[in-house]
PDB file of the backbone (N, CA, C, O) and the ligand in Angstrom, with CONECT records:
HET     ZN  A 101       1
ATOM      1  N   MET A   1      12.284  39.044  24.824  1.00  0.00           N
ATOM      2  CA  MET A   1      13.550  38.387  24.485  1.00  0.00           C
ATOM      3  C   MET A   1      13.370  37.539  23.224  1.00  0.00           C
ATOM      4  O   MET A   1      12.413  36.774  23.105  1.00  0.00           O
ATOM      5  N   SER A   2      14.279  37.686  22.315  1.00  0.00           N
ATOM      6  CA  SER A   2      14.229  36.896  21.085  1.00  0.00           C
ATOM      7  C   SER A   2      14.465  35.421  21.389  1.00  0.00           C
ATOM      8  O   SER A   2      15.281  35.080  22.246  1.00  0.00           O
ATOM      9  N   ALA A   3      13.752  34.555  20.687  1.00  0.00           N
ATOM     10  CA  ALA A   3      13.851  33.127  20.950  1.00  0.00           C
ATOM     11  C   ALA A   3      15.226  32.588  20.581  1.00  0.00           C
ATOM     12  O   ALA A   3      15.701  31.617  21.169  1.00  0.00           O
ATOM     13  N   ASN A   4      15.861  33.227  19.600  1.00  0.00           N
ATOM     14  CA  ASN A   4      17.166  32.710  19.200  1.00  0.00           C
ATOM     15  C   ASN A   4      18.296  33.612  19.679  1.00  0.00           C
ATOM     16  O   ASN A   4      19.369  33.660  19.077  1.00  0.00           O
ATOM     17  N   TRP A   5      18.037  34.326  20.771  1.00  0.00           N
ATOM     18  CA  TRP A   5      19.077  35.156  21.371  1.00  0.00           C
ATOM     19  C   TRP A   5      20.207  34.270  21.863  1.00  0.00           C
ATOM     20  O   TRP A   5      19.991  33.358  22.661  1.00  0.00           O
ATOM     21  N   ARG A   6      21.409  34.542  21.384  1.00  0.00           N
ATOM     22  CA  ARG A   6      22.566  33.765  21.812  1.00  0.00           C
ATOM     23  C   ARG A   6      23.646  34.691  22.342  1.00  0.00           C
ATOM     24  O   ARG A   6      24.321  35.379  21.575  1.00  0.00           O
ATOM     25  N   PRO A   7      23.805  34.704  23.654  1.00  0.00           N
ATOM     26  CA  PRO A   7      24.826  35.576  24.233  1.00  0.00           C
ATOM     27  C   PRO A   7      26.222  35.091  23.844  1.00  0.00           C
ATOM     28  O   PRO A   7      26.443  33.893  23.666  1.00  0.00           O
ATOM     29  N   GLU A   8      27.154  36.025  23.715  1.00  0.00           N
ATOM     30  CA  GLU A   8      28.528  35.631  23.381  1.00  0.00           C
ATOM     31  C   GLU A   8      29.398  35.490  24.611  1.00  0.00           C
ATOM     32  O   GLU A   8      30.408  34.786  24.593  1.00  0.00           O
ATOM     33  N   THR A   9      29.001  36.167  25.683  1.00  0.00           N
ATOM     34  CA  THR A   9      29.812  36.106  26.897  1.00  0.00           C
ATOM     35  C   THR A   9      28.936  35.821  28.113  1.00  0.00           C
ATOM     36  O   THR A   9      27.718  36.000  28.102  1.00  0.00           O
ATOM     37  N   LEU A  10      29.616  35.370  29.153  1.00  0.00           N
ATOM     38  CA  LEU A  10      28.936  35.091  30.410  1.00  0.00           C
ATOM     39  C   LEU A  10      28.280  36.358  30.948  1.00  0.00           C
ATOM     40  O   LEU A  10      27.176  36.315  31.491  1.00  0.00           O
ATOM     41  N   MET A  11      28.980  37.501  30.790  1.00  0.00           N
ATOM     42  CA  MET A  11      28.466  38.762  31.298  1.00  0.00           C
ATOM     43  C   MET A  11      27.149  39.124  30.616  1.00  0.00           C
ATOM     44  O   MET A  11      26.210  39.600  31.254  1.00  0.00           O
ATOM     45  N   GLU A  12      27.103  38.887  29.316  1.00  0.00           N
ATOM     46  CA  GLU A  12      25.899  39.179  28.556  1.00  0.00           C
ATOM     47  C   GLU A  12      24.739  38.299  29.040  1.00  0.00           C
ATOM     48  O   GLU A  12      23.616  38.772  29.211  1.00  0.00           O
ATOM     49  N   LEU A  13      25.028  37.025  29.254  1.00  0.00           N
ATOM     50  CA  LEU A  13      24.007  36.083  29.716  1.00  0.00           C
ATOM     51  C   LEU A  13      23.498  36.468  31.099  1.00  0.00           C
ATOM     52  O   LEU A  13      22.290  36.535  31.326  1.00  0.00           O
ATOM     53  N   THR A  14      24.420  36.720  32.016  1.00  0.00           N
ATOM     54  CA  THR A  14      24.031  36.927  33.406  1.00  0.00           C
ATOM     55  C   THR A  14      23.463  38.321  33.656  1.00  0.00           C
ATOM     56  O   THR A  14      22.952  38.592  34.743  1.00  0.00           O
ATOM     57  N   SER A  15      23.544  39.211  32.663  1.00  0.00           N
ATOM     58  CA  SER A  15      22.884  40.505  32.818  1.00  0.00           C
ATOM     59  C   SER A  15      21.368  40.307  32.783  1.00  0.00           C
ATOM     60  O   SER A  15      20.610  41.216  33.121  1.00  0.00           O
ATOM     61  N   ARG A  16      20.935  39.122  32.376  1.00  0.00           N
ATOM     62  CA  ARG A  16      19.494  38.854  32.277  1.00  0.00           C
ATOM     63  C   ARG A  16      18.974  37.885  33.329  1.00  0.00           C
ATOM     64  O   ARG A  16      17.764  37.691  33.443  1.00  0.00           O
ATOM     65  N   GLY A  17      19.859  37.279  34.092  1.00  0.00           N
ATOM     66  CA  GLY A  17      19.354  36.352  35.107  1.00  0.00           C
ATOM     67  C   GLY A  17      20.411  35.390  35.595  1.00  0.00           C
ATOM     68  O   GLY A  17      21.609  35.670  35.554  1.00  0.00           O
ATOM     69  N   ASN A  18      19.938  34.249  36.060  1.00  0.00           N
ATOM     70  CA  ASN A  18      20.829  33.232  36.595  1.00  0.00           C
ATOM     71  C   ASN A  18      21.188  32.205  35.527  1.00  0.00           C
ATOM     72  O   ASN A  18      20.678  32.240  34.407  1.00  0.00           O
ATOM     73  N   VAL A  19      22.079  31.291  35.901  1.00  0.00           N
ATOM     74  CA  VAL A  19      22.614  30.343  34.938  1.00  0.00           C
ATOM     75  C   VAL A  19      22.215  28.923  35.326  1.00  0.00           C
ATOM     76  O   VAL A  19      22.530  28.457  36.421  1.00  0.00           O
ATOM     77  N   ALA A  20      21.519  28.243  34.422  1.00  0.00           N
ATOM     78  CA  ALA A  20      21.155  26.848  34.654  1.00  0.00           C
ATOM     79  C   ALA A  20      22.181  25.960  33.954  1.00  0.00           C
ATOM     80  O   ALA A  20      22.450  26.125  32.765  1.00  0.00           O
ATOM     81  N   LEU A  21      22.743  25.027  34.696  1.00  0.00           N
ATOM     82  CA  LEU A  21      23.758  24.125  34.155  1.00  0.00           C
ATOM     83  C   LEU A  21      23.223  22.703  34.148  1.00  0.00           C
ATOM     84  O   LEU A  21      22.649  22.246  35.136  1.00  0.00           O
ATOM     85  N   THR A  22      23.407  22.013  33.051  1.00  0.00           N
ATOM     86  CA  THR A  22      23.016  20.607  32.983  1.00  0.00           C
ATOM     87  C   THR A  22      24.213  19.786  32.529  1.00  0.00           C
ATOM     88  O   THR A  22      24.747  19.989  31.438  1.00  0.00           O
ATOM     89  N   CYS A  23      24.624  18.856  33.381  1.00  0.00           N
ATOM     90  CA  CYS A  23      25.759  17.995  33.064  1.00  0.00           C
ATOM     91  C   CYS A  23      25.302  16.842  32.186  1.00  0.00           C
ATOM     92  O   CYS A  23      24.117  16.510  32.138  1.00  0.00           O
ATOM     93  N   ARG A  24      26.251  16.243  31.499  1.00  0.00           N
ATOM     94  CA  ARG A  24      25.905  15.082  30.667  1.00  0.00           C
ATOM     95  C   ARG A  24      25.446  13.904  31.515  1.00  0.00           C
ATOM     96  O   ARG A  24      24.796  12.998  30.994  1.00  0.00           O
ATOM     97  N   CYS A  25      25.768  13.889  32.815  1.00  0.00           N
ATOM     98  CA  CYS A  25      25.303  12.799  33.692  1.00  0.00           C
ATOM     99  C   CYS A  25      23.868  13.033  34.159  1.00  0.00           C
ATOM    100  O   CYS A  25      23.269  12.174  34.806  1.00  0.00           O
ATOM    101  N   GLY A  26      23.321  14.208  33.823  1.00  0.00           N
ATOM    102  CA  GLY A  26      21.940  14.484  34.189  1.00  0.00           C
ATOM    103  C   GLY A  26      21.805  15.402  35.394  1.00  0.00           C
ATOM    104  O   GLY A  26      20.708  15.865  35.706  1.00  0.00           O
ATOM    105  N   HIS A  27      22.918  15.665  36.070  1.00  0.00           N
ATOM    106  CA  HIS A  27      22.899  16.544  37.237  1.00  0.00           C
ATOM    107  C   HIS A  27      22.610  17.971  36.795  1.00  0.00           C
ATOM    108  O   HIS A  27      23.201  18.470  35.837  1.00  0.00           O
ATOM    109  N   ARG A  28      21.684  18.627  37.515  1.00  0.00           N
ATOM    110  CA  ARG A  28      21.348  19.999  37.177  1.00  0.00           C
ATOM    111  C   ARG A  28      21.592  20.926  38.349  1.00  0.00           C
ATOM    112  O   ARG A  28      21.440  20.530  39.504  1.00  0.00           O
ATOM    113  N   GLY A  29      21.968  22.148  38.057  1.00  0.00           N
ATOM    114  CA  GLY A  29      22.138  23.117  39.116  1.00  0.00           C
ATOM    115  C   GLY A  29      21.927  24.514  38.574  1.00  0.00           C
ATOM    116  O   GLY A  29      22.101  24.766  37.381  1.00  0.00           O
ATOM    117  N   ILE A  30      21.551  25.420  39.462  1.00  0.00           N
ATOM    118  CA  ILE A  30      21.380  26.815  39.063  1.00  0.00           C
ATOM    119  C   ILE A  30      22.290  27.677  39.919  1.00  0.00           C
ATOM    120  O   ILE A  30      22.283  27.589  41.147  1.00  0.00           O
ATOM    121  N   LEU A  31      23.073  28.510  39.251  1.00  0.00           N
ATOM    122  CA  LEU A  31      23.999  29.392  39.950  1.00  0.00           C
ATOM    123  C   LEU A  31      23.565  30.844  39.797  1.00  0.00           C
ATOM    124  O   LEU A  31      22.976  31.228  38.786  1.00  0.00           O
ATOM    125  N   ASP A  32      23.865  31.636  40.808  1.00  0.00           N
ATOM    126  CA  ASP A  32      23.600  33.070  40.795  1.00  0.00           C
ATOM    127  C   ASP A  32      24.396  33.708  39.654  1.00  0.00           C
ATOM    128  O   ASP A  32      25.626  33.681  39.664  1.00  0.00           O
ATOM    129  N   GLY A  33      23.696  34.282  38.672  1.00  0.00           N
ATOM    130  CA  GLY A  33      24.348  34.790  37.471  1.00  0.00           C
ATOM    131  C   GLY A  33      25.365  35.896  37.716  1.00  0.00           C
ATOM    132  O   GLY A  33      26.533  35.746  37.358  1.00  0.00           O
ATOM    133  N   PRO A  34      24.939  37.013  38.326  1.00  0.00           N
ATOM    134  CA  PRO A  34      25.877  38.107  38.562  1.00  0.00           C
ATOM    135  C   PRO A  34      27.071  37.682  39.416  1.00  0.00           C
ATOM    136  O   PRO A  34      28.191  38.147  39.208  1.00  0.00           O
ATOM    137  N   LYS A  35      26.819  36.795  40.376  1.00  0.00           N
ATOM    138  CA  LYS A  35      27.919  36.341  41.225  1.00  0.00           C
ATOM    139  C   LYS A  35      28.911  35.514  40.413  1.00  0.00           C
ATOM    140  O   LYS A  35      30.122  35.611  40.610  1.00  0.00           O
ATOM    141  N   LEU A  36      28.389  34.708  39.507  1.00  0.00           N
ATOM    142  CA  LEU A  36      29.262  33.885  38.669  1.00  0.00           C
ATOM    143  C   LEU A  36      30.160  34.775  37.798  1.00  0.00           C
ATOM    144  O   LEU A  36      31.350  34.504  37.640  1.00  0.00           O
ATOM    145  N   THR A  37      29.582  35.823  37.245  1.00  0.00           N
ATOM    146  CA  THR A  37      30.362  36.759  36.431  1.00  0.00           C
ATOM    147  C   THR A  37      31.464  37.414  37.263  1.00  0.00           C
ATOM    148  O   THR A  37      32.610  37.530  36.827  1.00  0.00           O
ATOM    149  N   LYS A  38      31.088  37.837  38.470  1.00  0.00           N
ATOM    150  CA  LYS A  38      32.060  38.453  39.369  1.00  0.00           C
ATOM    151  C   LYS A  38      33.195  37.479  39.680  1.00  0.00           C
ATOM    152  O   LYS A  38      34.360  37.868  39.756  1.00  0.00           O
ATOM    153  N   TYR A  39      32.840  36.222  39.857  1.00  0.00           N
ATOM    154  CA  TYR A  39      33.810  35.177  40.166  1.00  0.00           C
ATOM    155  C   TYR A  39      34.783  34.990  39.001  1.00  0.00           C
ATOM    156  O   TYR A  39      35.984  34.822  39.210  1.00  0.00           O
ATOM    157  N   TYR A  40      34.259  35.021  37.783  1.00  0.00           N
ATOM    158  CA  TYR A  40      35.118  34.890  36.597  1.00  0.00           C
ATOM    159  C   TYR A  40      36.041  36.094  36.455  1.00  0.00           C
ATOM    160  O   TYR A  40      37.215  35.954  36.114  1.00  0.00           O
ATOM    161  N   PHE A  41      35.497  37.277  36.721  1.00  0.00           N
ATOM    162  CA  PHE A  41      36.333  38.478  36.656  1.00  0.00           C
ATOM    163  C   PHE A  41      37.456  38.404  37.680  1.00  0.00           C
ATOM    164  O   PHE A  41      38.605  38.730  37.381  1.00  0.00           O
ATOM    165  N   ALA A  42      37.116  37.971  38.889  1.00  0.00           N
ATOM    166  CA  ALA A  42      38.124  37.898  39.956  1.00  0.00           C
ATOM    167  C   ALA A  42      39.275  36.983  39.555  1.00  0.00           C
ATOM    168  O   ALA A  42      40.437  37.264  39.847  1.00  0.00           O
ATOM    169  N   HIS A  43      38.937  35.885  38.881  1.00  0.00           N
ATOM    170  CA  HIS A  43      39.973  34.934  38.463  1.00  0.00           C
ATOM    171  C   HIS A  43      40.618  35.316  37.134  1.00  0.00           C
ATOM    172  O   HIS A  43      41.609  34.720  36.714  1.00  0.00           O
ATOM    173  N   GLN A  44      40.032  36.329  36.478  1.00  0.00           N
ATOM    174  CA  GLN A  44      40.464  36.711  35.131  1.00  0.00           C
ATOM    175  C   GLN A  44      40.361  35.544  34.161  1.00  0.00           C
ATOM    176  O   GLN A  44      41.225  35.325  33.312  1.00  0.00           O
ATOM    177  N   TRP A  45      39.265  34.801  34.323  1.00  0.00           N
ATOM    178  CA  TRP A  45      38.994  33.707  33.394  1.00  0.00           C
ATOM    179  C   TRP A  45      38.312  34.260  32.151  1.00  0.00           C
ATOM    180  O   TRP A  45      37.649  35.296  32.208  1.00  0.00           O
ATOM    181  N   ASN A  46      38.472  33.581  31.049  1.00  0.00           N
ATOM    182  CA  ASN A  46      37.825  33.976  29.800  1.00  0.00           C
ATOM    183  C   ASN A  46      36.311  33.780  29.922  1.00  0.00           C
ATOM    184  O   ASN A  46      35.849  32.696  30.279  1.00  0.00           O
ATOM    185  N   GLY A  47      35.547  34.822  29.627  1.00  0.00           N
ATOM    186  CA  GLY A  47      34.103  34.766  29.791  1.00  0.00           C
ATOM    187  C   GLY A  47      33.336  34.460  28.519  1.00  0.00           C
ATOM    188  O   GLY A  47      32.109  34.558  28.501  1.00  0.00           O
ATOM    189  N   ARG A  48      34.035  34.092  27.455  1.00  0.00           N
ATOM    190  CA  ARG A  48      33.303  33.771  26.221  1.00  0.00           C
ATOM    191  C   ARG A  48      32.558  32.452  26.406  1.00  0.00           C
ATOM    192  O   ARG A  48      33.052  31.532  27.057  1.00  0.00           O
ATOM    193  N   MET A  49      31.366  32.375  25.826  1.00  0.00           N
ATOM    194  CA  MET A  49      30.475  31.248  26.102  1.00  0.00           C
ATOM    195  C   MET A  49      31.134  29.882  25.872  1.00  0.00           C
ATOM    196  O   MET A  49      30.895  28.947  26.636  1.00  0.00           O
ATOM    197  N   HIS A  50      31.951  29.763  24.837  1.00  0.00           N
ATOM    198  CA  HIS A  50      32.537  28.446  24.573  1.00  0.00           C
ATOM    199  C   HIS A  50      33.730  28.153  25.489  1.00  0.00           C
ATOM    200  O   HIS A  50      34.270  27.047  25.488  1.00  0.00           O
ATOM    201  N   MET A  51      34.137  29.182  26.285  1.00  0.00           N
ATOM    202  CA  MET A  51      35.277  28.988  27.177  1.00  0.00           C
ATOM    203  C   MET A  51      34.865  28.755  28.627  1.00  0.00           C
ATOM    204  O   MET A  51      35.620  28.155  29.392  1.00  0.00           O
ATOM    205  N   ILE A  52      33.687  29.217  29.015  1.00  0.00           N
ATOM    206  CA  ILE A  52      33.379  29.235  30.446  1.00  0.00           C
ATOM    207  C   ILE A  52      33.194  27.837  31.034  1.00  0.00           C
ATOM    208  O   ILE A  52      33.353  27.646  32.239  1.00  0.00           O
ATOM    209  N   GLY A  53      32.858  26.859  30.189  1.00  0.00           N
ATOM    210  CA  GLY A  53      32.685  25.494  30.671  1.00  0.00           C
ATOM    211  C   GLY A  53      33.962  24.871  31.208  1.00  0.00           C
ATOM    212  O   GLY A  53      33.923  23.884  31.943  1.00  0.00           O
ATOM    213  N   ASP A  54      35.108  25.464  30.831  1.00  0.00           N
ATOM    214  CA  ASP A  54      36.396  24.964  31.332  1.00  0.00           C
ATOM    215  C   ASP A  54      36.452  24.979  32.857  1.00  0.00           C
ATOM    216  O   ASP A  54      37.145  24.172  33.476  1.00  0.00           O
ATOM    217  N   HIS A  55      35.707  25.917  33.450  1.00  0.00           N
ATOM    218  CA  HIS A  55      35.799  26.117  34.902  1.00  0.00           C
ATOM    219  C   HIS A  55      34.566  25.628  35.643  1.00  0.00           C
ATOM    220  O   HIS A  55      34.467  25.780  36.861  1.00  0.00           O
ATOM    221  N   LEU A  56      33.631  25.043  34.914  1.00  0.00           N
ATOM    222  CA  LEU A  56      32.397  24.577  35.547  1.00  0.00           C
ATOM    223  C   LEU A  56      32.439  23.057  35.663  1.00  0.00           C
ATOM    224  O   LEU A  56      32.306  22.329  34.679  1.00  0.00           O
ATOM    225  N   LYS A  57      32.629  22.605  36.903  1.00  0.00           N
ATOM    226  CA  LYS A  57      32.815  21.187  37.126  1.00  0.00           C
ATOM    227  C   LYS A  57      31.605  20.631  37.855  1.00  0.00           C
ATOM    228  O   LYS A  57      31.162  21.201  38.853  1.00  0.00           O
ATOM    229  N   CYS A  58      31.071  19.528  37.366  1.00  0.00           N
ATOM    230  CA  CYS A  58      29.906  18.905  37.980  1.00  0.00           C
ATOM    231  C   CYS A  58      30.255  18.405  39.381  1.00  0.00           C
ATOM    232  O   CYS A  58      31.292  17.772  39.581  1.00  0.00           O
ATOM    233  N   SER A  59      29.372  18.696  40.356  1.00  0.00           N
ATOM    234  CA  SER A  59      29.670  18.285  41.734  1.00  0.00           C
ATOM    235  C   SER A  59      29.384  16.805  41.933  1.00  0.00           C
ATOM    236  O   SER A  59      29.755  16.241  42.962  1.00  0.00           O
ATOM    237  N   ARG A  60      28.735  16.170  40.975  1.00  0.00           N
ATOM    238  CA  ARG A  60      28.408  14.752  41.123  1.00  0.00           C
ATOM    239  C   ARG A  60      29.425  13.853  40.403  1.00  0.00           C
ATOM    240  O   ARG A  60      29.952  12.913  40.997  1.00  0.00           O
ATOM    241  N   CYS A  61      29.699  14.146  39.122  1.00  0.00           N
ATOM    242  CA  CYS A  61      30.569  13.230  38.368  1.00  0.00           C
ATOM    243  C   CYS A  61      31.923  13.855  38.016  1.00  0.00           C
ATOM    244  O   CYS A  61      32.828  13.158  37.558  1.00  0.00           O
ATOM    245  N   GLY A  62      32.062  15.175  38.233  1.00  0.00           N
ATOM    246  CA  GLY A  62      33.351  15.808  37.989  1.00  0.00           C
ATOM    247  C   GLY A  62      33.588  16.230  36.546  1.00  0.00           C
ATOM    248  O   GLY A  62      34.653  16.763  36.230  1.00  0.00           O
ATOM    249  N   ALA A  63      32.614  16.003  35.660  1.00  0.00           N
ATOM    250  CA  ALA A  63      32.784  16.394  34.257  1.00  0.00           C
ATOM    251  C   ALA A  63      32.696  17.907  34.105  1.00  0.00           C
ATOM    252  O   ALA A  63      32.022  18.586  34.880  1.00  0.00           O
ATOM    253  N   ARG A  64      33.391  18.424  33.089  1.00  0.00           N
ATOM    254  CA  ARG A  64      33.304  19.847  32.783  1.00  0.00           C
ATOM    255  C   ARG A  64      32.411  20.067  31.572  1.00  0.00           C
ATOM    256  O   ARG A  64      31.886  19.127  30.976  1.00  0.00           O
ATOM    257  N   HIS A  65      32.256  21.342  31.230  1.00  0.00           N
ATOM    258  CA  HIS A  65      31.465  21.746  30.055  1.00  0.00           C
ATOM    259  C   HIS A  65      30.014  21.264  30.096  1.00  0.00           C
ATOM    260  O   HIS A  65      29.581  20.513  29.222  1.00  0.00           O
ATOM    261  N   PRO A  66      29.268  21.695  31.111  1.00  0.00           N
ATOM    262  CA  PRO A  66      27.838  21.400  31.142  1.00  0.00           C
ATOM    263  C   PRO A  66      27.110  22.237  30.091  1.00  0.00           C
ATOM    264  O   PRO A  66      27.672  23.186  29.543  1.00  0.00           O
ATOM    265  N   ARG A  67      25.868  21.880  29.818  1.00  0.00           N
ATOM    266  CA  ARG A  67      25.041  22.728  28.972  1.00  0.00           C
ATOM    267  C   ARG A  67      24.642  23.952  29.787  1.00  0.00           C
ATOM    268  O   ARG A  67      24.286  23.824  30.958  1.00  0.00           O
ATOM    269  N   ILE A  68      24.698  25.127  29.186  1.00  0.00           N
ATOM    270  CA  ILE A  68      24.480  26.373  29.916  1.00  0.00           C
ATOM    271  C   ILE A  68      23.313  27.132  29.301  1.00  0.00           C
ATOM    272  O   ILE A  68      23.263  27.342  28.089  1.00  0.00           O
ATOM    273  N   ARG A  69      22.377  27.538  30.151  1.00  0.00           N
ATOM    274  CA  ARG A  69      21.322  28.405  29.628  1.00  0.00           C
ATOM    275  C   ARG A  69      20.848  29.379  30.689  1.00  0.00           C
ATOM    276  O   ARG A  69      21.103  29.213  31.882  1.00  0.00           O
ATOM    277  N   LEU A  70      20.157  30.390  30.221  1.00  0.00           N
ATOM    278  CA  LEU A  70      19.629  31.430  31.092  1.00  0.00           C
ATOM    279  C   LEU A  70      18.383  30.937  31.810  1.00  0.00           C
ATOM    280  O   LEU A  70      17.566  30.230  31.219  1.00  0.00           O
ATOM    281  N   THR A  71      18.228  31.303  33.082  1.00  0.00           N
ATOM    282  CA  THR A  71      17.007  30.948  33.809  1.00  0.00           C
ATOM    283  C   THR A  71      16.610  32.073  34.753  1.00  0.00           C
ATOM    284  O   THR A  71      17.449  32.849  35.210  1.00  0.00           O
ATOM    285  N   GLY A  72      15.309  32.147  35.036  1.00  0.00           N
ATOM    286  CA  GLY A  72      14.829  33.116  36.007  1.00  0.00           C
ATOM    287  C   GLY A  72      14.661  32.479  37.381  1.00  0.00           C
ATOM    288  O   GLY A  72      14.266  33.144  38.339  1.00  0.00           O
ATOM    289  N   ASP A  73      14.965  31.179  37.469  1.00  0.00           N
ATOM    290  CA  ASP A  73      14.805  30.462  38.736  1.00  0.00           C
ATOM    291  C   ASP A  73      15.893  30.847  39.737  1.00  0.00           C
ATOM    292  O   ASP A  73      16.948  31.363  39.370  1.00  0.00           O
ATOM    293  N   ASN A  74      15.606  30.583  41.006  1.00  0.00           N
ATOM    294  CA  ASN A  74      16.571  30.894  42.056  1.00  0.00           C
ATOM    295  C   ASN A  74      17.721  29.893  42.066  1.00  0.00           C
ATOM    296  O   ASN A  74      17.548  28.740  41.672  1.00  0.00           O
ATOM    297  N   PRO A  75      18.900  30.337  42.517  1.00  0.00           N
ATOM    298  CA  PRO A  75      20.058  29.432  42.597  1.00  0.00           C
ATOM    299  C   PRO A  75      19.763  28.228  43.485  1.00  0.00           C
ATOM    300  O   PRO A  75      19.063  28.344  44.490  1.00  0.00           O
ATOM    301  N   THR A  76      20.304  27.074  43.104  1.00  0.00           N
ATOM    302  CA  THR A  76      20.121  25.854  43.894  1.00  0.00           C
ATOM    303  C   THR A  76      21.385  25.496  44.659  1.00  0.00           C
ATOM    304  O   THR A  76      21.337  24.719  45.613  1.00  0.00           O
ATOM    305  N   SER A  77      22.504  26.053  44.250  1.00  0.00           N
ATOM    306  CA  SER A  77      23.714  25.756  45.008  1.00  0.00           C
ATOM    307  C   SER A  77      24.591  26.992  45.087  1.00  0.00           C
ATOM    308  O   SER A  77      24.584  27.851  44.205  1.00  0.00           O
ATOM    309  N   ASP A  78      25.344  27.049  46.174  1.00  0.00           N
ATOM    310  CA  ASP A  78      26.177  28.205  46.442  1.00  0.00           C
ATOM    311  C   ASP A  78      27.616  27.905  46.042  1.00  0.00           C
ATOM    312  O   ASP A  78      28.014  26.743  45.953  1.00  0.00           O
ATOM    313  N   PHE A  79      28.374  28.933  45.807  1.00  0.00           N
ATOM    314  CA  PHE A  79      29.786  28.775  45.469  1.00  0.00           C
ATOM    315  C   PHE A  79      30.479  30.082  45.801  1.00  0.00           C
ATOM    316  O   PHE A  79      29.836  31.120  45.956  1.00  0.00           O
ATOM    317  N   GLY A  80      31.779  30.021  45.907  1.00  0.00           N
ATOM    318  CA  GLY A  80      32.552  31.250  46.046  1.00  0.00           C
ATOM    319  C   GLY A  80      32.343  31.969  47.365  1.00  0.00           C
ATOM    320  O   GLY A  80      31.726  31.433  48.286  1.00  0.00           O
ATOM    321  N   PRO A  81      32.863  33.193  47.448  1.00  0.00           N
ATOM    322  CA  PRO A  81      32.802  33.972  48.692  1.00  0.00           C
ATOM    323  C   PRO A  81      31.368  34.321  49.089  1.00  0.00           C
ATOM    324  O   PRO A  81      30.496  34.476  48.234  1.00  0.00           O
ATOM    325  N   ARG A  82      31.138  34.441  50.394  1.00  0.00           N
ATOM    326  CA  ARG A  82      29.798  34.752  50.882  1.00  0.00           C
ATOM    327  C   ARG A  82      29.598  36.226  51.195  1.00  0.00           C
ATOM    328  O   ARG A  82      28.460  36.687  51.285  1.00  0.00           O
ATOM    329  N   ASP A  83      30.687  36.974  51.364  1.00  0.00           N
ATOM    330  CA  ASP A  83      30.538  38.391  51.704  1.00  0.00           C
ATOM    331  C   ASP A  83      31.732  39.190  51.158  1.00  0.00           C
ATOM    332  O   ASP A  83      32.637  38.630  50.540  1.00  0.00           O
ATOM    333  N   ASP A  84      31.714  40.489  51.394  1.00  0.00           N
ATOM    334  CA  ASP A  84      32.772  41.359  50.855  1.00  0.00           C
ATOM    335  C   ASP A  84      34.149  40.943  51.336  1.00  0.00           C
ATOM    336  O   ASP A  84      35.126  40.996  50.589  1.00  0.00           O
ATOM    337  N   ARG A  85      34.213  40.531  52.589  1.00  0.00           N
ATOM    338  CA  ARG A  85      35.506  40.122  53.119  1.00  0.00           C
ATOM    339  C   ARG A  85      36.025  38.908  52.353  1.00  0.00           C
ATOM    340  O   ARG A  85      37.209  38.825  52.025  1.00  0.00           O
ATOM    341  N   GLY A  86      35.124  37.970  52.074  1.00  0.00           N
ATOM    342  CA  GLY A  86      35.489  36.789  51.305  1.00  0.00           C
ATOM    343  C   GLY A  86      36.004  37.159  49.925  1.00  0.00           C
ATOM    344  O   GLY A  86      36.983  36.583  49.450  1.00  0.00           O
ATOM    345  N   TRP A  87      35.351  38.120  49.278  1.00  0.00           N
ATOM    346  CA  TRP A  87      35.782  38.553  47.945  1.00  0.00           C
ATOM    347  C   TRP A  87      37.164  39.178  48.005  1.00  0.00           C
ATOM    348  O   TRP A  87      38.016  38.917  47.155  1.00  0.00           O
ATOM    349  N   ASN A  88      37.377  40.011  49.027  1.00  0.00           N
ATOM    350  CA  ASN A  88      38.688  40.650  49.157  1.00  0.00           C
ATOM    351  C   ASN A  88      39.782  39.621  49.371  1.00  0.00           C
ATOM    352  O   ASN A  88      40.876  39.729  48.817  1.00  0.00           O
ATOM    353  N   GLU A  89      39.470  38.625  50.179  1.00  0.00           N
ATOM    354  CA  GLU A  89      40.455  37.570  50.434  1.00  0.00           C
ATOM    355  C   GLU A  89      40.750  36.787  49.162  1.00  0.00           C
ATOM    356  O   GLU A  89      41.900  36.452  48.877  1.00  0.00           O
ATOM    357  N   LEU A  90      39.706  36.503  48.408  1.00  0.00           N
ATOM    358  CA  LEU A  90      39.872  35.772  47.156  1.00  0.00           C
ATOM    359  C   LEU A  90      40.771  36.555  46.197  1.00  0.00           C
ATOM    360  O   LEU A  90      41.710  36.008  45.619  1.00  0.00           O
ATOM    361  N   ARG A  91      40.464  37.854  46.038  1.00  0.00           N
ATOM    362  CA  ARG A  91      41.250  38.663  45.102  1.00  0.00           C
ATOM    363  C   ARG A  91      42.700  38.761  45.553  1.00  0.00           C
ATOM    364  O   ARG A  91      43.620  38.728  44.736  1.00  0.00           O
ATOM    365  N   ARG A  92      42.895  38.884  46.868  1.00  0.00           N
ATOM    366  CA  ARG A  92      44.261  38.989  47.372  1.00  0.00           C
ATOM    367  C   ARG A  92      45.020  37.690  47.095  1.00  0.00           C
ATOM    368  O   ARG A  92      46.184  37.712  46.694  1.00  0.00           O
ATOM    369  N   ARG A  93      44.343  36.555  47.315  1.00  0.00           N
ATOM    370  CA  ARG A  93      44.958  35.260  47.100  1.00  0.00           C
ATOM    371  C   ARG A  93      45.324  35.071  45.630  1.00  0.00           C
ATOM    372  O   ARG A  93      46.390  34.550  45.302  1.00  0.00           O
ATOM    373  N   LEU A  94      44.423  35.502  44.759  1.00  0.00           N
ATOM    374  CA  LEU A  94      44.639  35.308  43.317  1.00  0.00           C
ATOM    375  C   LEU A  94      45.759  36.177  42.783  1.00  0.00           C
ATOM    376  O   LEU A  94      46.468  35.807  41.847  1.00  0.00           O
ATOM    377  N   ARG A  95      45.905  37.358  43.405  1.00  0.00           N
ATOM    378  CA  ARG A  95      46.993  38.237  42.972  1.00  0.00           C
ATOM    379  C   ARG A  95      48.335  37.667  43.397  1.00  0.00           C
ATOM    380  O   ARG A  95      49.382  38.038  42.866  1.00  0.00           O
ATOM    381  N   GLY A  96      48.286  36.756  44.368  1.00  0.00           N
ATOM    382  CA  GLY A  96      49.507  36.118  44.844  1.00  0.00           C
ATOM    383  C   GLY A  96      50.365  37.080  45.615  1.00  0.00           C
ATOM    384  O   GLY A  96      51.438  36.706  46.090  1.00  0.00           O
TER     385      GLY A  96
HETATM  386 ZN    ZN A 101      27.883  15.261  36.089  1.00  0.00          ZN2+
END
């Protein structure tokens, strides 16, 4: 991997691993990369790197737009649906 590799979209980033988020308050968390991408697709949120922070809210201080980078570490916190049924329910709800 090139040292100055800069992904343009969340999908590009998460094709290589998980996502490490660091809030300005110092709170850190790691999210499952592919699951995060799926979650953005389900909501039809914009996946461009400068846009994805709009939807990432710190669980400690509530701030958005954390620093985002690629990591090979395991997720530290869970989010979103836990199984296929959950995903189907989410998509149905979002379609209204
Ligand atoms: Zn925070």
